[in-house]
N, C-alpha and C positions, 0 to 999 in steps of 0.2 A: 070623522066618516071615512077618510082614505084608509086609515088602519083597519076599519071594520070590513071593508071591502076586500083588502089584501088578506086579512084573516079568512074571509069567506072563500077567497080563490085558493088559498092554501088547503083549506079544508076540503075543497072539491077535488083538488089534485090528488091528495092522499086517498080519497075515496075511490079514485078511478084505478082499474087495473094496471099494471105495469106493462108498457110497451113491449111487444116481443123483441128479443134480441135475434141476431141472425148468427147461427154458427156455421162457419165456412169449413166444409169438410172436404179434404183432398182425397182423390182416389184415381187410379189409373184407368179404370173402365175397360181393362183387358185381362182380368184374373178371374176367370170363370171358376166356380159359380158365386164367387163373392162380390165381384163388381164387374159388370160387362154390359155391352150395349146390344140389344136386339131390337130389330125394327125401329131403330133410332130412339129407343128408350133405354135409360140407364136403369139396371136392375140387379138384383142379387142379394145375398145375405147381408152384406154391409150396408146397402141402401135401405133394406127394410129395418135393420138395426137402428140406424140413425133417424129414420122417420119416426120409429117407435120412441126413441129418446126425446125427439122433439114434441111428440104428443103429450109426454109426461111434464117436461120442462116449460112447455108453452113457447118454445123458441121455433123460429123459422130455420129450416135446414137448407143451406146452399151447397150443392155439390160442385166441385171444381176438379175437372179432370185434366191430368197431364201424365207425362211419362212417369213410370215408377221410380226412376233414378232421380227425379227432380223433386219428389214429395217431401223429403226431410229438409232439403234446402228451402222449399216454399214455406215450410212450418217455422224454420229458424229465422227467417226474414219477415214473417208476419203477414204474408200473403194469404195464408189459410189458418185456421184455429187448431185443427187436428188433422189427423190422417186415419181413415178407416180403409186400409188395404191389407189385412192380415199382417199388421206390424208385430214382429216378435220382440218380446221384452228380453233385453240383454244388459249385463253390467255397464257396458258402454252407453247404450241409449239411456238407462236409467240415471246416469250421472248427468245427461244433458237435458232430459225431459221429465216431466211429471206424469206418470201413468195412471189410467184407471185400473181397477181390478181386471184380471184376465176374463174374457168372455169366450174364448176358444182354446181348447186344450188338444194338442195334435202332435204329430211327429213328422220328421223329414223322411222322404220316401224316394227310392230309385225307381224309376219307370223305363221299361224297355219295349221293344217290338216283341210281340207274342212269339215265342219259340226261342228266345234269347235269354228267358229267366233261369235256365238251367247253367248258363255259363257266367251270366252277371247276377250274382246272388246277394248284392249289397254294396256298400261303399267300399269294403275291402277288395272288390274284384273290378274296381274302376281304374286301376293302374294300367297305363297304356291305351285308355279308352278315351273317346271324345265325349264330353258331357255338356248338355245345355242346362242353363239355369238363369233365373231372373237377375238382371243386373241390379247391383246394390242391395239385394235381399239377403236375408239371414242365411239362406240356403247357399249362396255364392260364398259367404263368410265360412260356413260349416266346411265346405269343400276345400277352400284355400287353407283352412287350419288342419287339414288331415296330414299326418307325417309324410305321406307320399304324393302330396298335391302337386309337386313338380313333375310327376309322372302321369299327371291327368291333363288332357287337353280341355280346358274349361272354356266354354264359349258361352257368352251373355247375351240375352235377349230382353226385350222390354216387356214381354208378357208371356203367360203360360200358353197362350195360343200360338204364339210364335215358336215356342219351345216344342209344341206338339207338331207343328209343321216341320221344324227342324229335325225331327227324328228320322226322316228320311236320309239325313246327312250326317247324323251323329249316332253314337252307340246307346246313349240313354239320356234322360233328363231327371233333375231332381226338383221336388217341390213338396208341399205339405201333403200328407197322406190322404186327407179328407178330399182335397181338390184333385188329387191324382185319380182317386175312384170315380169322380164325376167325369173328368176329362176321358178317362177310358171308355165311359159310356157313350160320350159324345162325339169322340174322334173317328174319323173315316178310316184311320189306320188301326190295325189289330195290335192292341197294347197289353201289357201285363205288368203287374207289381213284381219288383225284384227284391225278394227278401222282406225283412221286417223294418219298421222305421228305425232309424238309427240315432235319433236325437229327439228328446221330448222338447216341444216348443209351447209357449203360452203367448197369445196374441192379446193385445190391449190397445187402447187409444192413447197416444202421446200429446201432451200439451206443453207449451213453453213454461219454464220455471220462472215466472215473474208472478207478481200479485194477481193480475188479471187472468192468467193461464191457469194458475192453481185454483182460483175461485171457480173457474169454468169447469176444470177437471172434477172438482168436488161435486158440482151440479150434475154434471153428466154421469159420474160414478154412482150418485145416489139413484139416478134413473135406471141404470143397469141393475143395481141391487133390486129395484122394484120390478123390473122385467123378468129377473131370475125367480123372484118369490111368487110372481103370479102366473108363471108358466110360459109367458109370451116369447122369451128368449129360446126356450126349448122349441116351441112351435116353429119359430122362424128357422132353427137349425133344421128340424125334420123337413120343413117345406123345401130347403134348397139342398140339403146334404143327405136326406133319408136317414139321419142319425143324429142323436143329441151329443154334440161334442162341447157342451158348454160347462161340463163339470171336470174336475181334475181326474186324469187317467185312473189313479188308484181308487177313487171314489166310484167312477163308472165300472170298474172292474169288479168292486164289491157288491154291485147290485144284482 
């Protein structure tokens, strides 16, 4: 009798839907329009993306906000499961983390006060200038990798909002082109793009390279594929960026 009851209980357990997991998503909450707080509500492109992923996978999404410079360390230590904050795929990061497919294709962009775009025309004209950039970001790495980096006064900030504010004290700031266009619209300062993007970047979600991390990466990656195929990802992009940045630049240029 006991074995029959146990068998019945096991049968019932397998018939019930699996309990939802919680995916802990780290973000700064200070990188408009991708992740930012307005009226005490966390919102933006990355927030909508991860909520859409959770709808497909059936998982609960828990957003964990902290300084941008602390996000990678939080992922490595297991305090969060991934980072949704425009994390650029680089060889160094790929060696440490398991990435999903890219979901944003963009380029690094120099932004200046309107009227200065004739004298600062791109990264080559940053020598002798003070430049704001997100601390620990790929853009900081790009600036420091320039052959004339020692001639640039690089000043780091925790958010692109701080960079915008800092433009009253520096000559330029560097961020992704998509965000810069949105910041220009929102800023109380008259701003302008300086030259063309000087490096193509691909943004994706990083996960730890252990068995659980790779399994979670695969599940989230399949959801991103579905969001691309059903057009939802493009809709989220258009909502926040007034453009579809979810395709490789070569493919977008060919359309």
